[in-house]
N, C-alpha and C positions, 0 to 999 in steps of 0.2 A: 872457428869453433867448429869441432868437428861431434859428431851424434852418432853412435851406432844403435840401431832399432832391430830388435830381435823380438820373435814371437812364437806362439807353442813350443816351449822348450820340453815340454811330455817328460821329466823325470830323467833327462838324456845329457847328465853332467860331461862325458865324452867328449860329446858335441859342445855342448858349452865352454869346456877347457881347453877347446883347440880352436876357439876362435882368434884370426890370426891378426885382427886390427887393434890398432890403437886409436884411443876417443878421449875425450874431456867427457862426455858423459854416455853412460848406457840406458838406454830406455827397451822396457819389455810391455808388450801388447796383451798380455794375458797366458791363460794356461802354463803356467810353471809344472802342474804335477798330471799325473795318469800316463799310461801306456807304455812308461820309462822305468827303468829299476832304481832308479835312486832320486826320488822325488824329495825327501829331507835334505838332499846335499844341495840340489839344485835351488830350493827355497832359501838356504841360509847364503848362498852365495849371492843370489838376486837381494835378499834383504839386507845384505851387505854394502853391496856393489851398485845397485841400481838406485836412482833417487826418485825415477818416476816409472810406477808401474800402474797399470789397469788390471780388473779382474777378468779372468776368462770363464767360460762354462764351466770347465773341469776343476778350477778354482773354487768357483762358485760351489760344485757338486760336494767336494771335498768337505770345504767349509761349513756348510749349511747340510750335509748328508741328504743331498737331493739329485734327483736323475738329471744326470749330462745333457738329455734330449739328442743322442747322438743319432748318426742315420744307422738304419737296419743293420748295415754291412759291420759297422763298428760298435756296435752296442755290447755285444758278449766281451771283446776286449775293454771296453769301457767299465762295464760293471765289474769284472774280475780285475784289474788294477786299481779301480777305486778302492775297493775293501782291499787290496794290498796297501795301497796309499795311506789309507785312514788309519790303518793298523802300525803305521812307522811314524805318522806326524805325532806328534806331543800336542799338547791343548794350546800353546803359544802359537805354535807353526800354524794350527789352524785358525787361531785368530786371527793371524796376519791375512790369511787367506781371505776371512769373512770382510776385513776391515779394508780390501783394496777396493778403490775408486771405481766405479763403472765406467767413467769419462773423464778425461783430462783437459784443460785449455789452457795454454801457454804460449809463450813468444821467447823465442831466442833470437837474438841480434831482430833483423828487421821479419821474420818470418812468425806467423801465427799459427799454431799448430792444435789438431783435435784429434785427440786420442782416445779409441775405442777398442774394444775386441773384437767384434763384429761389425755391427753398422750403428750409426746414432738412434734410428729409430727404435732397435733392438741391440743393446749393445751386448748380449750374453749368446743367443742361439741362432739368428738367421744366416742361413748361409749367401753371402753373395758374389757371386763369380764376377772377373773382370768385365764381362760384355753385358753384366744385367742393366737392364733399363733402369731399376729401382735407385742407382747409383745418383739420375739424375734428380731425381728429388731428395735423395739424401742429404745430396752437397746444400742445397737451397736452405739444410735449416740450421746449417754451421757457420759460422762467422770465423773463419780460418783461411789461411792461402793453403794448408795442407792438411789432408783427413789421413790419418793413419790408423789403419787396421790390419785383423790378422784372420783368425778363425779358419780360412779355407785351406792351408798349408800350400797356397799356390803363390809364388812371386808375381805381381802387376805394378804397373802404374799407368794410371789412365788422368786425363786432363779433359775436366767438363769445366767450358767458361774459363774463369780465372782461379779453379780452384783444381789442386792437383791431389788424386787418391793416392797412394802408397801401400802396397801391401807386401810386407817383408820375404813372405813364405815363413817356412817352418823350419826352425833350427833342430829341432827334437826329432820330428817325423815328417819331413819335407814329401810331398805328393807332384813330385816332379817328373817321374819316371827315371830320377837318380837319386841315389843316396845322400848327394854331397848338403852339407846345412847349408840353408839359406838366409841372407839377414840383406838389411840396408844401411846405406850410410847416407845420412845429410852432412855435407860441409860448405860451409858459408852462402849458402841460399841455392846450392843444386844437391840433387839425390843421385844414389847408385845404387842399383842392385846387384848383389852381388853373393857367391857362394864358395864353398870350399870343402874339401874330404878331411873327415876325421877317422878315427880308427873304428868302425862302424863292429867289427869282430869283438872287441871289448867288451861293447853294450851287447853285443849278442850272447857274450859268455855271461856276462853277468845275469840277463833275462833269464838263460837257463838255470841260473842256479836259485832261483826264487820257487822254482817247483810249480809253476801254474799249470792248470790243465793242457793237455798236449797242445788242442787244435788252438788255443788263445795263444799259446807259445809259438807255435808255429806260423801262425798271421802276425803277430808283433814282430817276429822275426822276418818274416816275409816283406812287411811294410818298410822295414829299415832297409833292407838291402837291396829292394826294388826301386824304391822311390814312389811307391804305388799301394793304394788299397783297394785296388781293382774296382 
């Protein structure tokens, strides 16, 4: 069995559409919307094709009209695109975001999975990089072989005792220093972190067509082209 795990799509349908992997199931670790130009298309694709999805802070923000609690560097981008996203989603789509679970626990073959967007004790907001000491206490709270998380936009795998933490990175707005979309694959008990190129210029052209404030537009484009938010 082969599962592709993606996270932080952020309204980037060009990246999603270019996913080169075949799979039995496609799982999403949250943040379908904001930052990117096509949140509605991404949401509808996920709704139709992804059996396992958890809620991210940007999904929660749009669904409940709340602050996504982004870092200072991303706040203006998040606030501006949240207003745009809210204007193009219908009520049914917003309800879908509201109803996404904060956590999922499930088993495939002999592997037990625990899924959330950020970390088990704070599934929406807390930033926990790969080397954070917080993971030691976090893994003690879950009964799973693999803890799947997103939120940081940076891929990693870290083993603590018998548990493996896997962050696939971001599909729609990677922060790896490269523009390539990131994802993870689980196949018959083994994980791989992977990435691929997608037509970034198409996404940039779509962002320009939104007529966002120039400073926000430039920051969003720079993030996509550089794979960094500085």
